[in-house]
N, C-alpha and C positions, 0 to 999 in steps of 0.2 A: 222318160219324162223326169227331168231333173231340175234343180234350182240351186242357187248359192246365196249364202248370207254371211258376210264377214268371215270367210275362211271355211266355215262348215258347209257341206253340200248336202242336198236333200233329194229325196225321191217323193213324187206325189202318188200316194197309194190310195185306191178306192176304199172308202169307209174309214180311213185313218188320217187323211191330210198329209201334212209334211212329215216324213220320217227322215231323221238325220242319218247319213250314211255311216257315221261311227255312232254306236249306241253304247250302253253300259249293261254288262252282265252282272247280275247281283246274287249268283249262287253263293258266294262267300259271305253274304250278309247273314249272320246268325247261323253259320254252318261250322261245326266243330272241326271237320276233317281238313279244312285249309290252314287251321293252327294260327289264325290271325288273332285269336283271343277275344274276351269279352269287350276289352277297350276299343277294339276295332269297330264294333257295332255301334257303340255310343259316340265315338269320336271321329276316327278317320272316314267311316261311311258317310257321315253327315258332311264333312268337308269335301269329299269326293263328288258327291251328288250336287252340292252347291257350285263347285267349280264346273262340273259338267253342264249345268244350266247356264252359267256364264259363257261358256264356250259354244253354246248353241246345240248341245245335245238334247234331242227330243224323245229318243227311244230308250226306255228302261225295262230290261227283261227280268222276270222273276218266275216263280212257280210255286204251287201249294206245297210241293214236297221239299223245297229248299229249306233246310232247318226247320222242317215241319211247320210251316206258316210263319216262322220268325223273319225270313227274308222279306216277305210281303209287309209285315208290320214295320220293320225297320225302314224300308223304302218309303212307306207312307209317311212316316215321321220326318224322314230326311227331305222329302219333297215338300212337305208342308202345303201351304195354299197353292203351290205350283202344280200339285198333282192332278188338277183338272185341266191343266194347259199342256199336258205332255201325252205321248203315247206310251201308256204303261201296258206291257205285255205280260200275261200270266199264262199259266198252263193247268189243264186239269190231267191228273194222272189216270189213265183209262182203265181203272179196275171197276168192274160192274158198271160200264158207262151208259146206263139206261137213262132216257130223257129225265125223269124226275130226279135222279141222282146227280146228273150234270147240272141240272138247274140249282139244286141244293148246294153243290160244291162251288159254283160260280158265286152263289150268294155269300158263301163263307169267305171266299177270296176277296170279294168286293168289300166286305166288312172289314177284313184285315187291312185292305189297301185304302179304306176310307174313301171309297168311290161309288157313286150311284151306278156308274157304267164303266165296264173294263173296255178300253179301246180295242185291244187285241187279245182274243182268247184262243188259245191253241190246245190241241190234243198233244199231250207230251210225247207219246210215242205210239206206233201202230200196235194195236192189241192183236196178238197172233191168232186168237180164236174168235173174237167179236169183230164182225165186219163194220165198215163205217155206215152201212144202211141202218145199224142200230145206234151208233154214236151220233150221227149228224142231225137227226131230228131234234135232239135236245139242243144242239147248238143253233139250229134254225129258229127254234121258239125263242131262244135268248136274243137272237137278232131281230126278231119280230117284235119283241117287247122292248126293244132299245136298251136291253141290259148289257149288251156288248156292241162294239162298233164294227168288228170284222171277225172272221174266222180264220185261224191258221193252223197248221199241223207241224210236227216236229219229227225228224228221223224217219220221213216217209220216202219210199222209192217213187219214181216218176209215175209208175203204173198205179201205185196206192193213192198218190196225190190226185190223179185223175178220177179214180173211183170215189175219192172223197168229195170232189167236185159234183159228180153225179148224185151222190147221196145228199148233199146239201142243197142241190138244185140251183146253185150259183157259185161263182168263183171262190175258191178257198185261196185267200190272197197271199198267203206266205208258207214257206216250208223252211223250218229252222233245222240245220243239219251241221254235222261236224265238217268243217271245210277249211282247209289251209294248204299251204305248200306241201305239207306233210300228208294230207289227205285230199288229194286233188279230185277225187271221183266226180263231185258234182258238175265239174267242168263239161263232162260228157253229155248229160242229158237234162239236168235240172236248170242250169244256167241258160241254155237256149230256150227251153220251155218258158221260163220266167220272162226272158226278153220278148219272146213271140206273143205271149199272153198277157203282158203287162202285170206280172206278179213280182214278188220279191223272194230272193234267197237270203235268209238270215244265217250268217256264218257264225257258229259258236266255236270255241277253242281254236280261234283264227291264228293263234300263236303256238298251237299244239301244247298247250299247258306249259309254255315258256321254252319249249325245245328250240323254237325259231328265234329266240332272243340271242342265241349263238354262244351262251356261256357254258353250257354243259357238254362235256366231251367224255370219252372212255375213262379219262383220268380225273374227272370232276362230275361225278353222278349226284343227282339231286336226292334229298330225303323227303320225309312227309308223304303226302298223298301221291306225289309224283313218282315216288320210288316203285310204287306198284304198277305204274303205266308201262306197258310193254315197250313203248317207243324209247324209254330210257334204259332198256337193257343194253348190255355191252355190245351185242351184235348189231342192234338197230343204231346205236350211236356210231358204230363203225360205218354202217351202210349209209347213214344220213350225212356224213362228213362232206362229200361232194356238193350236196345241196347247200349245207351250211357255208361251205367255201364260196359258192356263187352269191349267197345272200350277203356275205361280208364284202365281197368285191363290189357288188352294186351299191351297198351301203357306203363304202369308202368313197366311191366315185361321186356319190351325192352328198356326202358329208353328213350322214344321218345314221341312226342305229339299225342294226339288222331287223329287229322287231318292226320298225316303221316301214321297211321295205316289204316285209311279209304282209302287213296290212295293206299297204299301197297297191301290191299285186292284186289282192282281192278287190280293192275298190276300183281297179282299172277295168273290171268286169262289169257289164251292164246288169242293172237290177239286183246288185249284191250289197248288202249292208253288213257291217261287222259288229259283234257285241263282245269285245274283250272285257275281261274283269279288270279291276285295278286295285292294287294293295296300297297305293299312296296317290296324293294329288299329282305328284311329279310324273308317275306312270300314266296317269289318265291324260296329262297334257301331252306326253309323247304319242300316246295312241291317237288322240284327236288331231295332232299335228300331221299325222300320216295322211289325212284327207287332202292335205295341200301338195303332197309329194306326187309330181307327174313323172312317171317312169317312161323312158324312151322305149321305142319298139324293140331294139336289140336287147336291152335289160329284161323286158317283159318276156321275150322269147327264150332267153337264156334260163330264166327263173322257171318257166312252164316246162321246159325240156328237162331241167334238173329235178322238178316235182314229179314229172311222169316217169323218170328213170329210178326214182327211190321206191324200192320194194321192201317194206318192213317184214320181219318174220312175226309169226303169230304169238299170242300170249303164252300158249302152252310150250312152244319151243323156247320162248324167253325164259320161262320158269325153270325148265330143264337145264338150260345153260347157266342160269343163276345158281342152281344147286351144285352143278358140276364145278363152277368157280369156287363156291364156298367150301366144298369138300375136297378141292384139288383133284377131281377126277380127270 
């Protein structure tokens, strides 16, 4: 169930209303590890959010752990009076996620976000020892008290998503997962489930931290937080080359950037929304423009095939490879 308004496309989501298919991820608001600096939080972040609103973006994703609450505060200030008119999505980090604590943590997030009600409240990741039967009653009471609009989860398998449904006693509307051409696993089960059950899959790292922008190669490796990502290890940059070649070919044929093609591929799937971050207004505009890009069937098929053929090696093997390179072994 979709709609369109002046370029931006939307999905109608129960409990949330219209969710823009391109949202904005705000992990880097107030987060040191991205290296954007203090000036970003007070300057660029505000400009990016303002421009996002002009372009019809209604989904803004944050979490209590991003910058230890700083991201929520910055987002609230950047949205200003608009914050009641958009779908702000935050997350509870499920440490000791008992109902009273979940309620308290929601209250703290709502205070930082300057909201009486958080539209989408998500469990940040599955707790390996505490089942959803413990976590979800707290979420249910927040729903009943209209403190939140809908419940979502993040990093859940399909099996665990269904368990969360049962524990909540009603549909958990969204599952936010790592999803991109470099991580196409959700195609298998989460996407068909979302389409069948009218849920949404929220794709984070839709550009694989910039890997799908196409500028990084074995000879041009990134620094900063990305340097630790196994995807940017030499062997994986070698392995991803055919996928990046396909991306560049499709991008050239459509006269757009590879990153836009990577987003358009995700947006060609039913019930999928993307939440790329943006370090500048220009980057945000490119991300949003991807919603207008209609990929033809052969391009989509070629991208899907290249995505499924990419088999990255693990972090441990990347680390060993890196040490070997460094010491010339």
